[in-house]
N, C-alpha and C positions, 0 to 999 in steps of 0.2 A: 866521737859521739855518733850514735846511729841516727839521731834526729837532725844532725847537722845544725844544731843551735849553738850560738856562741856560749861559751862556758859561763860567762858572768850573768847570763839571763835565765839560768835554770835555778829554781828555788824549791823549797819543800812543798809549796802549794801549786807548783806547775803540774799540768795534766796533759795527757796525750789521748786523742780520740781513738776509739776502738777500730776505726776503719784502717788505721795504719798498721795493724797487726794481721798476721796470717790467721786463717780460720782455725788452724790446728793449735794456735797459741791461746785460744779463748775457750774456757770451759762454760757450757751453758748451765743455768741453774736447775736444780732438781725439783723445785716447786715454783708455783706462780709468783710467789712473793720473794723468791730468792734473787740473788745478784750474780751477774756473770763475773767470773774470776780468770786471771791470767795464769798460765802455767809458769812454774818457777824457771827463771832464766830467759823468759820471752822478752824480745826487744822489738821495737817498731821497725818495720822494714819496707813499708809501702808508702812512697812519697812521689810527688810530681817530678822531682829532680832525678829520680831513678826510673822515669817513664811508666809510672803506675797511673791508671785511669779507672774511674768507677764504671761499672756496667750500665748500659742504657736502661732507664726505668720504663716500666710498662705503661702505655698510654691509658688515661683515665676513661671513665664511661662516656663522658661528654665528648672527648676527642674521638672515641670509637664510633659514635652515632653517625649514621649516614644522613647527608643533607642534599637537597636538590641543588643543582648548579645555579648560580645567580643569573637572573634574566638580563639580557642585553636589550638595547633599544631596538635592535632588529627583531628580536623575538617578540617585543611588545607590539611592533607594527604588523607583524605577520598575522596575528589573529587575536581573538579575545583572550584576556588573561584567565588562566585557570583558577577555579575557586579553591582557595586554600582554607582548609578547616581550621577554625580558631577555637581555643578553649573557652573564651568569653567573647560575647558579641556587643558588650556595652561600649566598646571603643570604636565600633564600626559605624559608618554613616548609613542611615536608613534610606531606602528608595523613596523618593518624593511621592510616588503613586500610593505606596503602602501607608505613608504618613497621612495622606488625604483621606484614605479609606478609614484609618483609625480615628481621625477627627470627626468624620461623618458618623461613625458608629457612636462616638462619645456624645455628640450632639443629640442623636436620636435617643440614646439612653437617658440623657438629661431630660429631654421632653417627656419621655415615658415616666420617669420618676416624678416630674412635676404633675402630670395627669393623675398618677396614682395618689400623690399627696392630696390633691384636690378632692379626689374620690373618697379618701379616708376622712377628710374634714367634713364632707357632706354626710357620710355615714355617721360620724361622731355627732354632728349637729342634730341629725334625726333621732339618734338614740338619747342624747342628753336632753333632759327636761329643762326647758327654759323658754323665754319669750320668743327667741328667734326661731324656735321649732314651729311655732304657730303663727308666725308673722304673715303668712300668705292667706290665712283664713280668718275673715272677720267673725265668722260664726264661732270658731274656736276661741277667739279673743273675747267675744261676748260671754261665752260659757265660763271661761276661766277667770275673768276679771270684772265682768259686768259693764265694761266699756263697749260702746256700740261698734267700734271699729279699731283696727290697728293704728290708723291715722290719728284718731282722737287720743288714744293711749300715748302715742309718741308726742303729741302736743302737750299733754299733761306732763310727760317726762321732761320735756324741754323747759317747762316752768319751774320744776323743782330741782333739776340737775345743778344749777349754779349754787344752790345751798348745801350741796353734799359735803364740801370741805368743812362746814360747821357742824356736821352731824356728830353727836356724842353717843357712842355705843354703850350698851349696858356694862360691858367690861370696863370701859373708861370711867363710867360713873361709879362703879364699885371700887375701883382703884383710886379714884379721886384725881385722875390724870386728864382733866378737862382741856388742858392746853396742849396735849399731845397731838401732833398732826395726824389727820385721818389716814394719810398715806402710809404711816407706820403701823397701822392696825392690821392684823392678819385677817384677810378675807378669804373665805372658802368659795364664794360665789361673786360674780360681777355685781355691782350695785343695781343694775337694771334687773338682773335675775332675782336679787333680794327683794326688790319692789314687787316683782311678779309673784314671788312666793307669798308675800304679805297679802296681795290681792287674792291669790288662791285661797288663803286662809279665811278671808272675809267672804268672798263670793261663793265658795263651795262649802264652807264650814269644815274644811279638811282637818283631820287630826294631825297633831304634830308628828307622830310616828309615821303616818302615811307620807307627809311632806318630806321627812328625812329619807325615806326609801326612794321617793321620786327624784330628789335632787342629789342623792348620794352623799349626804352629810349626816352628822350625828344629831340625835334628837335634841340635845342641849344646844347645839348650834341653831337649830330651827327656833327654839324658844327665845334665844338671844336676838335673832334677826327680827322676829315678830315684835318683841318688846321695843327694840331699837327703832323700828320703822313706825310703830304706832305713836311713839313719843315724837319722832322726827316730823311726821306728817301732821300731827296734832299741833306742833309748834309752827311749822311753815304755813299750813293752810289756815290755822287760827290767827296768824298775824295779818291775814288779808281781811279787811273790813267788809263784812257781808251785809250789814244793815244799809239799806238804800234810802237816801233822803226822799221825802215825799214829792219834791219837785221833779226828780228824775222818774219816779214811779208814775206820776201823772203824765209826764211827757211820753212815756211808752206804755200807757194803759191799754190793755186789750179791749176790743170792742164789746166783749161780753160783760165788761164791768161799767158800761156807760151809765147805767142807773145807780151805780155805787162808786162814783168817780173818786170819792175821797178815801176809799179803802187803801190803807197802807200795808196791812199785813193780815193774813188769815192764820189764826192760832188754833192749835189742837194738841192734845196730849197723846202719847203712845206709851205702851207698857211692854216690857221684856220679861219673859218668864225666867226665873232664876232658881237655883237650888235653895231649899229652905234651910236656914241655920238651925242648929240644935237648941239654941237658947229660946225658951218660950217668949221672952220679952221681945227679942229680935223678930221672931215669927209674927207676933202681933203687929209689929211696926211695918213689916214687909208684906203682910197678907193683903191682897186686893180682893175686895168683894166683887168687883166687876169680872175679874179673871178666875176667882175662886182658887187662887194660887199665890205663892210669894212672887212678887214682881219688883222690877225697877221702873220708875216712871220719869218721863221727860217731856218738856214742852217744846214744840216746834213751831216756827213761824215761816210762812211762805208769802212771797210777794205776789201780786196779781198776775204777773207774767211768768211765774213758775219757779223762780230762783229761791233757794233756801236763804232766808235773811236772819233767822234767829234759831239758836240751839242752846237749850239749857243743859245744865249737868243733870245726872240721874239722881232721883230721890227714892226713898222707900215707897213701896207700892201703895201704902195706906194714905198717902198725902192727898188732899183734895185739890180740885182744879183751882179753886180760889187761893189756897195756900201756896201752890206751886207758882201761880201768877205773881204773888207777892214776893216770893223768895228768889225767883229766877233772874230778876234784873230787867225784865221787859218793860216795867213801868218807867224806868229812867229814860227809855227811848221814845216814849209816847208823848205827844204834845197836843194841846187844844187845836182843833181844826182838822185833826186826823180822824180816821175811823178804823176800827178793827172788826173783823168778821169772826165769830166764834160759834161753838156748838151750844145746844140748849142748856147744857150743864154748867156753863161758865157764868156764874152769877157774880160778876166782878164790877158791877156798875158803880159801887162805892169806892173802887180802887183806882180805876183808870181815869185820866183827865180828858178823855176823848169820847167820840161817839161809838156806839156798839151796834153792829148788825147781827141779830140773833134770831133764830126761828121763834115764832110766837108760842105761848103756853095756852092751855085751855083755862087754867086758873079757876077751876070749879065750874066752868061753863060746859054746856053739853056739846057745843061745837064752836069752831072759830068762824069769824066773818070771812066773806069771799076775798076781801082785800088781804087779810092775814094769811089766808091759804096761798094766794098768789105770791106774796112776799116770802113765805116759808119755802115754797117750791123754788123760787128764784135763788134764794140764799143757799138752799141745798144743792142746786146745780153748780154753783160757784165753789161751795165748800168741798165738793167732790175732788177738787184738784189737790187740796192739802191731804186728803185721804190717799190720793194716788202717789203723792210724795212719800207718805209713810209706807205705802206698799213697796215703793221703789227702794226705800231704805231696807225694808225687811226682805227684799229679794236677795240680799246677802244672806246666804244660808247659815252663816254663823249664828244668826238670831233665831234659827228654827228650833234649836234645842235649848234645854235649860242651861243658863250661864252658871258654871261652877263657882263655888265660893273662892277658889284659888285665883280666879281672874278679877276679883273685885278691885284689886289695886290698879288694874289697867283697863277696866271696862269703860270708864268715862272717855279715855282716849280712843278706844276702838269704836265706840258708839258715835262720838263726834266726827271722827274721820269718815265713817260710813255715811253719815248725813252730808258732810261737806263734799264727798266724792260725787254725789248726785248732781252737783252743779257742773261737773266736768264729764260725766259719763255719757250722757245722751242728748244734750241740747235741751230745747224747750219741752216742757211737759206735754203741751198740747200744740200740735202743728198749726192749728187754726190761729193760735196767738201770734204766729209769725206774720199774719196779714195785717195790713194797716187798718187802724180803727176807722169806722165810718164817720 
């Protein structure tokens, strides 16, 4: 046997590798997919036992690549190590000096970013319309809110802020979700800016579209904010008892009232021009002969020291002073021993249980007596303070124009809040009243 294999170990499935045949015994294939074939009669003849060896294979690319000789300890001590270029530098250790410089640059960049952010916030604050934009100017605060200073406005805010969680928005009222936490209600403005917007509406008489443009919100949002805040302040400020007992009034009675020491309240009516309804019947009810226009009429009461102590709801302009006194509820607050100061047109002697100070009438006479003239002048000087109060209420430019019919559902709240705000906006009506009585 040419293979020198034992005869018993050769079977039909035994195979012989092609390297044991001479090259002349093998026929190469004619195509790429063909197989190599042996010539007829070819037998294996190349084996280790007959001194055949394979030729040395050619070295690969990696073995043929030149490499620098390995460095010895002597070479390392002789001088500095040569810089070996690396494909990637993330595995190498950075120079400590370079790291320190990078950290310094990083810190300086962070400081610069912080300064730029503060600058952007200041620019945004100056551009955004809100209370903080005008906080540094009492003159601006006075113009936009009627509050005398930013400090007074912040004191007022501190009084009402604890009640904000109980605020019910118009949206909540419409949905009937009164128990929904106020924190879950979507707000486009901060609560303090919502209050500032409401005060702008009253103080400047701004149109809702103008406010929407200033504050960057939709006009419907402005309408909801105004309605919500008018109801909120009407409830919060209205829950504070403003009627002052006569004992406290006498204890703080201004010196100007020493001849009328029992005066508890000064009463007068005010009228607001409004849009005339189309109904002739309603026109006749709302038409005021005094203003020659359709009006809404309300009764105001002022204590001698200048605080608002009574505000009635608004009635149709044709109502008389006597009728409004009867229906307003002021009679339930008056007691014997008190005195009220009224204008000449308040003929309420048969209604009130107390004394009345009122300018004298001629009553068919050609002239009044000297005593009556002096008393009329004295009462007129004191009654001027209630007229100043009415003027302060009407300094809110909202009341300068005709009140449209669409606001009638909310006008009582707006009017009452405007009157109550005078107790917080400016302090005493007359500075002289701050002096101790003689």
